[in-house]
C-alpha positions in Angstrom: 0.9 19.1 -0.2 3.3 17.2 -2.5 6.6 18.4 -3.6 8.3 16.8 -6.7 12.1 16.7 -6.3 14.4 15.6 -9.2 17.9 15.1 -7.7 20.9 13.7 -9.5 18.6 12.1 -12.0 16.3 10.2 -9.5 12.8 11.3 -9.0 11.5 11.3 -5.3 7.9 12.0 -4.5 8.2 13.8 -1.0 5.0 14.4 1.1 5.2 17.5 3.4 2.9 17.6 6.3 1.8 20.4 8.6 2.6 20.0 12.2 0.1 17.7 13.9 -2.6 19.1 16.0 -2.6 18.2 19.6 -5.7 16.0 19.3 -5.8 15.7 15.4 -8.3 16.9 13.0 -11.7 15.3 13.6 -14.6 15.0 11.1 -18.4 14.9 12.2 -19.1 11.4 13.2 -15.7 10.3 14.2 -16.5 9.8 17.9 -19.7 7.9 17.1 -17.6 4.6 16.4 -15.7 4.7 19.6 -18.8 5.7 21.7 -20.7 2.7 20.1 -17.9 0.3 21.1 -17.9 1.5 24.7 -21.6 1.1 25.0 -21.2 -2.4 23.7 -18.7 -3.5 26.2 -15.4 -2.2 24.4 -12.7 -0.2 26.0 -11.4 3.0 24.6 -8.3 4.4 26.4 -6.4 7.4 25.2 -7.3 7.4 21.4 -9.7 9.1 19.2 -10.7 8.8 15.4 -9.3 11.7 13.5 -6.3 13.0 11.4 -2.9 13.8 12.7 -2.9 16.6 10.0 -4.9 17.8 7.2 -2.9 15.6 4.7 -3.0 12.3 6.6 -5.9 9.7 6.3 -8.1 9.2 9.2 -6.7 6.9 11.9 -6.2 6.5 15.5 -4.8 9.6 17.3 -3.4 9.6 21.0 -5.2 12.1 23.2 -2.3 11.8 25.7 1.1 10.1 25.9 0.6 6.3 25.6 3.1 4.1 27.4 4.2 0.7 26.6 1.8 -2.0 27.9 -1.2 0.0 27.8 -4.3 -1.5 26.0 -5.8 1.5 23.9 -8.5 -0.5 22.4 -10.5 -3.6 23.5 -13.2 -4.5 21.1 -15.6 -7.5 22.1 -15.7 -10.3 19.5 -19.5 -9.7 19.3 -18.9 -6.3 17.8 -16.8 -7.8 15.1 -18.2 -9.3 11.7 -17.2 -12.9 11.2 -16.2 -13.5 7.6 -15.9 -17.2 7.8 -12.9 -19.2 6.9 -11.2 -20.0 3.5 -13.2 -17.5 1.6 -11.8 -15.0 -0.9 -12.6 -11.2 -0.1 -15.0 -11.3 -3.0 -16.8 -14.5 -1.6 -17.0 -12.7 2.0 -18.3 -9.4 0.4 -22.0 -10.3 0.7 -21.8 -10.7 4.5 -20.7 -7.1 4.7 -23.4 -6.0 2.3 -26.0 -8.0 4.1 -25.3 -5.8 7.3 -25.1 -2.7 5.0 -28.6 -3.1 3.9 -30.1 -4.4 7.0 -32.4 -1.8 8.3 -31.4 -2.2 12.1 -27.9 -3.6 11.6 -26.0 -4.1 14.9 -23.0 -2.7 13.1 -24.6 0.7 11.9 -21.9 3.0 13.5 -19.2 0.9 12.0 -20.6 0.8 8.6 -20.9 4.6 8.7 -17.2 4.8 9.7 -16.1 3.0 6.5 -14.7 4.9 3.4 -17.5 5.7 1.0 -17.3 4.2 -2.6 -15.8 7.4 -4.2 -13.0 7.5 -1.5 -11.6 4.1 -1.8 -8.8 3.3 -4.4 -7.6 -0.1 -4.8 -7.4 -2.7 -7.3 -11.0 -3.6 -6.7 -12.4 -0.1 -7.4 -10.0 1.4 -10.0 -11.6 2.0 -13.4 -10.7 -0.4 -16.2 -8.9 2.5 -17.9 -6.7 3.2 -15.0 -5.7 -0.5 -14.6 -4.7 -0.6 -18.1 -2.1 2.2 -17.1 -0.2 -0.1 -15.0 3.2 -0.7 -16.6 4.1 -4.1 -15.3 2.3 -6.8 -17.5 2.4 -9.2 -14.6 0.9 -6.9 -12.0 -1.8 -5.8 -14.5 -2.6 -9.4 -15.1 -2.9 -10.2 -11.3 -5.1 -7.2 -11.0 -7.4 -8.1 -13.8 -7.7 -11.8 -12.5 -8.9 -10.6 -9.2 -11.3 -8.0 -10.7 -12.5 -10.8 -12.9 -13.1 -13.1 -9.8 -15.0 -10.3 -8.2 -17.3 -9.9 -11.2 -17.9 -13.6 -11.2 -18.7 -13.5 -7.5 -21.1 -10.5 -8.1 -22.8 -12.4 -10.9 -23.3 -15.5 -8.7 -24.7 -13.3 -5.9 -27.2 -11.6 -8.1 -28.2 -14.6 -10.2 -30.1 -16.5 -7.6 -26.9 -17.7 -5.6 -28.2 -16.1 -2.4 -31.9 -16.0 -0.9 -34.0 -13.2 -2.5 -34.0 -11.3 0.9 -30.4 -11.6 1.7 -29.9 -7.8 1.2 -33.3 -7.0 2.4 -34.6 -6.6 -1.1 -32.0 -4.1 -2.3 -30.2 -4.4 -5.5 -26.5 -4.5 -5.4 -24.8 -3.1 -8.4 -21.3 -4.2 -9.5 -19.5 -1.1 -8.1 -20.9 -1.5 -4.7 -19.8 -5.2 -4.8 -16.3 -4.0 -5.6 -16.4 -1.5 -2.7 -17.5 -4.4 -0.4 -14.7 -6.7 -1.6 -12.1 -3.9 -1.2 -13.4 -3.0 2.3 -12.9 -6.7 3.2 -9.6 -7.2 1.6 -8.0 -4.2 3.0 -9.3 -4.6 6.5 -9.8 -8.2 7.5 -7.9 -9.6 10.6 -7.1 -13.0 11.7 -9.5 -14.6 14.5 -10.6 -17.9 16.1 -13.8 -19.5 16.5 -14.3 -23.0 17.9 -10.4 -23.6 17.5 -10.5 -22.7 13.8 -8.9 -19.9 11.9 -11.4 -17.3 10.8 -11.2 -13.8 9.3 -12.8 -10.9 11.1 -13.7 -7.2 10.5 -12.8 -5.6 13.8 -14.3 -2.0 14.3 -11.9 0.5 15.7 -8.8 -1.7 15.4 -9.0 -1.4 11.6 -8.9 2.5 11.9 -5.1 2.0 12.7 -3.0 2.8 9.6 0.1 0.9 8.4 3.7 1.6 9.7 6.2 -1.1 9.0 8.4 0.2 11.9 5.5 0.3 14.5 5.7 -2.6 17.1 2.1 -2.0 18.4 0.7 -5.4 19.1 -2.8 -6.8 18.4 -3.9 -9.9 20.3 -7.1 -11.8 20.9 -7.5 -12.1 24.8 -10.6 -13.3 26.6 -13.0 -12.7 23.9 -11.6 -9.1 23.1 -9.4 -7.8 20.5 -6.8 -5.8 22.3 -4.5 -3.1 20.6 -1.4 -3.0 22.9 1.1 -0.2 22.9 4.8 -1.6 22.5 6.6 1.7 22.2 5.6 5.3 23.5 3.3 7.2 21.5 3.1 11.0 22.0 0.0 13.0 22.4 -1.2 13.9 18.8 0.7 11.1 17.0 -1.0 8.3 15.4 -1.2 4.8 16.7 -0.4 2.6 14.0 0.2 -1.3 13.3 2.4 -3.2 11.0 0.3 -4.7 8.4 3.3 -7.0 7.6 7.0 -6.5 7.0 6.8 -8.6 3.9 4.3 -6.1 2.1 5.9 -4.2 -1.0 4.6 -1.2 -2.9 2.8 -3.1 -5.7 1.0 -5.0 -2.9 0.3 -2.0 -0.7 -1.0 0.1 -3.7 -3.3 -2.5 -5.1 -4.6 -3.9 -1.8 -4.8 -0.8 0.5 -4.6 2.1 -1.9 -1.3 3.7 -0.7 2.4 3.6 -1.2 4.9 2.8 1.4 7.0 5.7 2.9 10.8 5.7 2.7 13.4 5.7 -0.3 14.4 3.8 -2.2 11.4 1.5 -2.5 12.2 -2.2 -2.4 11.8 -4.2 -5.7 8.3 -5.0 -6.4 7.0 -8.4 -5.5 6.2 -9.1 -9.3 9.6 -8.1 -10.2 11.4 -10.6 -7.7 10.6 -14.1 -9.2 12.7 -13.5 -12.3 15.8 -12.4 -10.5 15.6 -14.0 -7.1 17.2 -17.2 -8.1 20.0 -15.4 -9.9 21.7 -13.8 -6.8 23.8 -16.8 -5.8 27.0 -16.1 -7.7 28.7 -13.2 -9.6 27.9 -14.6 -12.8 24.1 -15.0 -12.2 24.1 -11.6 -10.5 25.2 -10.2 -13.9 22.3 -11.9 -15.4 19.9 -10.4 -12.7 21.2 -7.1 -13.5 20.8 -7.4 -17.2 17.4 -8.7 -16.6 16.3 -5.7 -14.4 18.1 -3.4 -16.8 15.8 -4.7 -19.8 12.7 -4.3 -17.7 13.8 -0.7 -17.0 14.4 -0.1 -20.7 11.1 -1.6 -21.6 9.1 0.9 -19.6 6.7 3.1 -21.9 7.5 6.2 -19.9 10.6 7.7 -18.3 10.8 9.1 -14.7 10.6 12.6 -16.0 7.5 11.7 -18.1 5.8 10.4 -15.0 6.7 13.6 -13.2 4.7 15.5 -16.0 1.9 13.0 -15.9 1.4 13.2 -12.1 1.5 17.0 -12.1 -1.1 17.1 -14.8 -3.2 14.6 -12.9 -2.8 16.3 -9.6 -6.4 17.5 -9.6 -7.6 14.4 -11.5 -9.1 11.1 -10.2 -7.2 9.7 -7.3 -7.0 6.4 -9.0 -5.0 8.0 -11.8 -2.7 9.6 -9.4 -2.1 6.2 -7.5 -1.4 4.3 -10.8 1.1 7.0 -11.9 2.8 7.0 -8.6 3.0 3.3 -8.5 4.5 3.2 -11.9 7.2 5.8 -10.6 7.9 3.7 -7.4 8.6 0.6 -9.7 11.0 2.5 -11.7 12.9 3.8 -8.6 12.9 0.2 -7.1 14.2 -1.3 -10.4 17.0 1.3 -10.5 17.9 1.0 -6.8 18.2 -3.1 -7.4 20.4 -2.5 -10.2 22.6 -0.2 -8.2 22.9 -2.6 -5.4 23.9 -5.4 -7.8 26.4 -3.0 -9.5 28.1 -2.3 -6.2 28.5 -6.0 -5.6 29.6 -6.8 -9.1 31.9 -3.8 -9.0 33.8 -5.1 -6.0 34.4 -8.3 -7.8 35.3 -6.9 -11.2 37.4 -3.7 -10.3 40.0 -3.1 -13.1 42.5 -0.6 -11.6 42.9 1.0 -14.8 39.2 2.0 -15.1 38.8 3.1 -11.3 36.7 6.1 -11.1 36.0 6.5 -15.0 32.4 5.3 -14.9 31.5 7.0 -11.9 32.7 10.4 -13.1 30.8 10.0 -16.3 27.6 9.0 -14.3 28.0 12.2 -12.1 28.7 14.5 -15.0 25.5 13.1 -16.8 23.3 13.3 -14.1 24.3 16.8 -13.0 23.7 18.0 -16.5 20.7 20.4 -17.3 20.1 19.1 -20.6 20.1 15.2 -20.2 18.6 13.8 -23.4 19.5 10.1 -22.8 16.0 8.8 -21.8 17.4 5.4 -20.5 19.7 7.3 -18.3 16.9 9.3 -16.7 15.2 5.9 -15.5 18.5 4.8 -13.6 19.4 5.6 -10.0 22.4 7.8 -9.5 24.8 5.5 -7.9 28.5 6.0 -8.5 30.5 3.0 -9.6 34.1 2.7 -9.8 34.4 0.5 -12.8 32.5 -0.4 -15.8 31.4 -3.7 -14.3 28.7 -4.3 -16.8 29.1 -2.3 -20.2 25.5 -2.1 -20.8 24.8 -0.4 -17.6 27.6 2.2 -18.3 26.0 2.7 -21.7 22.9 3.7 -20.2 24.7 6.3 -18.0 27.2 7.8 -20.2 
């Protein structure tokens, strides 16, 4: 269940969850994957596939309290799918599709555990009309380039680039190829073969969802991928992994199909280059703040507009909801970065005679029930003790 909270002019999308069941919520077939791993030499210790609650995605759930140092999953390398080295996700996708269409694939249980085409919402599987709604021109262009590359690889694959029987005689439509590319891109893990770095799809391990604060450790040891507990996990909780502390919301949404928890969100990766070099001095920080303010002004919708859109789309396609939520997160990230810069510049330029003026005006505006300044509704509700940048104050009051 989602709640929309508009507080002091800033929109927060808050997920409320039911209490986790002791052993999570399971779906038919969830146990087949782990049973198959054990039958093929793997180790499953204190975890099962399921949902911690009805709202969460499928993941690895602790069936008892897990302690530091325990290996909860050990997956033999021969159960993984080797995707080769130095290949893009679209170039590696045919390897997954070959197994999918092979009548007696050794990976059948793994393939059946993967999300269906209609349940996967990433940059590869979104509709063109959904991608067009991304409000960052840079992000939209990056996504379109990746989709074009996927389309090119599909054309090569279906136009004689592979042996006729590579997919066991099955036709592979573009949407299925996009699905396979999305699976590969969102799930591959690093591996080694003959001393060289390769990429692998590792059944079971790739069921672990992301948590940037989770220290669980994945290691390759004696021909096994081992998932090791590094902090206590209580019964009924998820065993999660850190996909990378560098991940930001634009990357998480487009590659994995989710937004990172926590407020305020960090500045999107696509917005960093234009201001990263400007953080060295007071003067250049002013330029950075001005640049971000202009980006915020140029957004085609306000935060309140996005709330309305998301409410309307709550029962609509998941891709539309993801795009709308991504646009919302970007606005909050921009506003927060402006606020952080404002605090630093405020400390450098604090005219005693103006102390408190701008801050009071901001609070009066943001607590008003009839805010009409659409630019103000896009900016975070941080109080400044002086008008360090007139343009910022003009947006607020």
